[in-house]
Each structure stands twice: as C-alpha cells, then as structure tokens.
Steps between C-alpha positions, in 0.01 A plus 500: 500500500184563697397861507303617802271799503738655753765514229279724287613803694712800402724463805563130436574562132744784575695282747493179294809420292396152383419527129312167502266620776452833324417324173250283688343811650483657155329190358240507779438873455471474122262204528249717686441216746550733798366812328631750251771738628673673207728715717611197704566308176716789378685506833579127476614539137729789597643303794570198279662727240722655767628154601588391146854506361598778261501253210140393571390862550645600162328207333162601644550863403588402142191279476279787619657747256263607224603492135453822310300505174818600312682192632212279388504651150879464482483134606223428246705664224810300599302176488346588164842586354645177636213299350550665161875426509431135587255472209757654264769262630271200455427600139871554434595163651225315312597653166870427568421135573300470178788649298752269664285191447472573126878493455596218734510130416263274694595405853719190522286191547189654346390390156300670231161354406635354171770300675259374768245399236766309301612315813137410575466361152827306533393360835161399363653325201750327727216372719301385196804320352567300819 
C-alpha cells in the first residue's frame, strides 16, 4: 500500500486499525526515507503489537526473551552428553555386528572367493573346450 507523509503522524497511527497500513508505515519509518523518528517507530510497533492476537503476541515475547548463561551451559552439557552416548552406542553396535558376522554363515546367494575362482576356472575351461 502507498504510504503518504500524512500517515506518519501520531494521531493517524493511534486511530488506524489496519495492520497492513501500520506495517507499511513502519517500513517507511525504518527505511529513513522520510527521516528518523525513533519515538514514532516505537509508537507504530506498540500499535501493531496491540492489534495482534494473543498467540502472535506470545510468540513475539518468547522470541525476545533472553536466555540465561545457566540455560546455555545446561543446553551445552545436554548436547555433549547426548553426543557421548551416541558415540558409545555406535561403538557398541559396530562391535556387535562384527561379533555376529564372525559366527554367521555367508548370506544366501553370496559366494566365497574360492568358490567364485573355481567357477571362473570351470567357465574358462568350458569356453576353451568348445
């Protein structure tokens, strides 16, 4: 929507209930195209916030919430512990597979190298004999 200079007014902003127009005004104000008015920018932001649904307000408030240093340390420790457990699980799974493979017969349809080599020899002799 087109934003006129007349819309960049406290009275207009207070009476406006069209979020799209208010967002347009905010974009113009933040661009600095018509000058820099920090208090007017704050007024538009507050007006837009007042028109939002409770769900959207809560989302914005959660995004603005700062994380404490203790929460950061706790999250880092949780991730480190999880990474260590995954490494331990990978080692356990790998060693279990190796133990299982030592005691299991070959997969059906697969051949050992000796059998394949003998077949190659038999095929070669069959070709030579023909």
